[in-house]
C-alpha positions, 0 to 999 in steps of 0.5 A, a space after each residue: 929638435 925639429 929642423 928649421 929652414 934657413 931664412 930667405 929674401 922671399 919664399 914662395 910656399 907650396 905653389 900650385 902645379 900651374 904656378 910652378 910651370 909658369 915660373 919654370 917657363 920664365 927660365 932662359 933654358 926652358 923651351 915649350 914643345 908642341 905638346 904644351 910641356 916644358 923642356 929644360 936644358 941643364 948644365 949638369 946632365 947626370 947625378 954627381 956620384 963623385 960629389 956626394 958625401 955622408 956627413 959623419 965623424 964615423 965613416 964606414 969606408 964604403 961611402 964617401 964622407 965629410 966630417 960633421 964640422 965640414 958639413 956644418 961649415 958648408 951649411 952655414 955658407 949655404 944659409 948665408 947664400 939663401 938669405 939673399 935669394 927667392 926660394 920655393 918650398 914644396 911639401 909632400 910625402 914619400 909614400 902614401 900608406 898611412 902606416 908608412 908615409 914619410 913627410 918630405 920637403 924640397 927648398 930650392 931657388 925659384 930660379 930653378 922652378 922646373 926642379 920644384 915642379 918635377 919634384 911636386 909631381 913625384 911627391 904624394 900630397 902632404 899629410 896632416 903632419 906639418 914638419 917634414 922628416 926629410 928635407 932637401 935644401 937645394 941651391 943649384 947656383 952656389 958652387 962648392 969650391 974644392 969638391 969635384 966639379 965644384 959640386 957638393 951633395 951633403 947627406 946628413 942622415 942624423 938630421 934628415 937633411 941633404 944639401 945640394 950645391 951647384 947642380 941643376 939636374 933634377 935627379 939630385 932632388 929626387 934622390 936626395 929624399 930617397 937616399 935618406 928614406 933608404 935608412 928609414 926603411 932599413 931601421 924599421 926592419 925592411 930593405 929599400 929596393 931600387 925597383 919598379 913594381 907592377 901587377 899582372 893579371 893571370 888566370 891564377 890571380 894577380 901576380 905582383 912583380 918587383 923589378 930591380 935595376 940600375 938606372 938605364 937598364 930597362 927598369 922603367 921599360 919593364 915596369 910599364 910594358 903591358 902583359 895581360 893588361 898589367 899596370 905599373 904601381 911604382 917606377 923607382 923605389 919600393 920598401 920591402 918590410 918585415 911583414 912582407 908588405 911592399 910600400 910605394 914611394 912616388 906618385 909619378 915617374 922620372 923616365 929616360 927618354 933615349 930611344 922612346 917610341 910609341 910602338 915599343 913603349 906607348 904608355 911612357 911615350 904618351 905620358 911624356 908627350 902631354 902638357 903635364 910632363 916636364 922634359 929635361 935635356 931632350 933634343 929639340 928643334 923649334 918646338 919638335 923634340 927628338 928622343 933619338 938625338 944624343 948630341 947633348 946627352 943620352 941621359 934625356 929625362 922626363 917626369 910625369 904624374 901617374 894621374 896621366 896614365 892608367 896605373 895600379 894603386 899600391 894599396 892593392 899589394 899585400 905581398 910580392 910574388 917575384 923579383 927580377 934583377 936586371 942585368 944589362 950585359 953582353 956575354 954569357 948571362 942568359 935572358 933569364 935565370 931562376 935563382 934559389 936561396 942564398 944564390 938569389 941574395 948573392 946575385 942581388 949583392 952582385 948587382 951586375 950590369 953595364 953602366 949607363 949615362 945616368 951614372 955619368 962618364 965614369 960609369 957609362 959603357 963599363 961593366 959594374 957591380 953595384 950591390 942591390 943595383 942601389 947606388 943610393 944606399 947610404 950605409 954598409 952594403 953588407 947590410 943589404 945582402 944580409 937583410 935580403 936573405 933574412 926577408 927572403 927566408 921569412 917571405 919567400 918569393 921567386 927571384 930571377 936575373 934578367 939580362 936586358 942587353 945581349 948574349 954572345 958579345 958586343 953590338 958590333 959582334 955579328 955573332 951576338 944576339 940582342 935580348 929585345 923588349 919583346 923577349 923580356 916582355 914574353 919572359 915576364 909574362 911567362 914568369 907571371 903565368 908559370 909557363 916557362 920550362 926550366 932546366 939546371 945550368 951545369 956551370 952556374 947551378 941556377 935554372 935556365 929556360 928550355 922554352 919560353 912561350 913567345 920566344 923562338 930564339 933558344 940561344 938567348 935563353 942558353 948562352 952555352 948553346 950559342 957559344 958551342 954552336 959557334 965553335 966558341 966553347 973554349 971562350 965560354 968556359 974561360 968566361 965561366 971560370 972568370 965570372 965565378 972567381 970574380 964574383 966570389 972575390 967581390 963578395 968576399 970584399 964585404 966582411 960582414 956578409 953572410 958566408 951563405 951568400 959568399 959561397 953561393 957563387 962558387 
């Protein structure tokens, strides 16, 4: 049975971008900037992980769940609330490939029209199919008392409906659809990757790279940094399918704005400082925005459509050639390491990184392991690792860990070395062109770089050398043993994970 939207007092059906911007401009918390766009200050400044629940009577033990009866009770309460509200409908498609485009719909209070405008930028145009497969029903101003922060994101995978209560953060709209889309991809034999995608021209032909990473670890920066005139295809999610094809999801970008400047990130900076972008929680004085002021939050954001930048089409992708697993770390992880076979699936499952403000105060600054760096996979995480290993065997591609943080210690430790954007860019260029020289790491068994064109700081390439030169050899060896033990213990916590993957970190 097709899902029918709850009745509302009034409905604005698929308004134009200009009409949505006009509606958003009436919001008391929306301010125009000197660039002609809108900057909205929200009450909720990050995604609400603690308030996100799968609606099911058979919980998997890894994802938070509420019963179907409880989910239906909150659905009725939301429907009763919507009956008194003016709502906006935005229809679109997740992905634009005729073989794999998913009709989607957002139904949200008109009082929060900025979310509708931002989502419209990320959807591809709706196709001929009238009814959506995935629907997000969004009431930012209705509390769900009894849940963490009186907030609820109820994900009904069977119906293809996510209901959001009491959050005005745009990310709940965007991830609401993509989280459900994750299951569709897996059910069709593929794996959803929390990844950017770019095409890099080389003298050997175009190379397609996938950049997997937790929000805030440099995924967007790495995707949009230009190597050889490279162009972005996708910023946040792609599907890697059993035939080896890679499919895009979104027609725009939801970028972090902290520290954004035209020198390091000219494409993103230019895209968010023009009239067609939306800003969210960016510091503003008068009509001037400040991407460095984090007094309100360090999770300032912006959306923009790909039409305002030079981008590549996903139609150009037949297969991916390499995959980067971003790891924003501060210890003995090198700036880049090349992984082979089950070891690649192991590091994909480990998903090691330092949490950022995108995940809220519970994650910011803490060392995390998030399988696949995908906190939006709504099923058992064991499935991600096994599927990744299967696809890697059928469609081999090069897999790397790339540290976007530091080597040798925290920022306040003068002995540590920062992996800068220019270093990461040189590494991506070297991977695409095949110009990096590798040697076997004696401790972890992966390959580390002995030289990378454009990098004259070998310490970030080989942490063991840095620690030994600084007389910290014992500290290094202690960290090696700790990491090996902790990684093995973490992977053993997934009972159906392939033994090949678990043993690859020993």
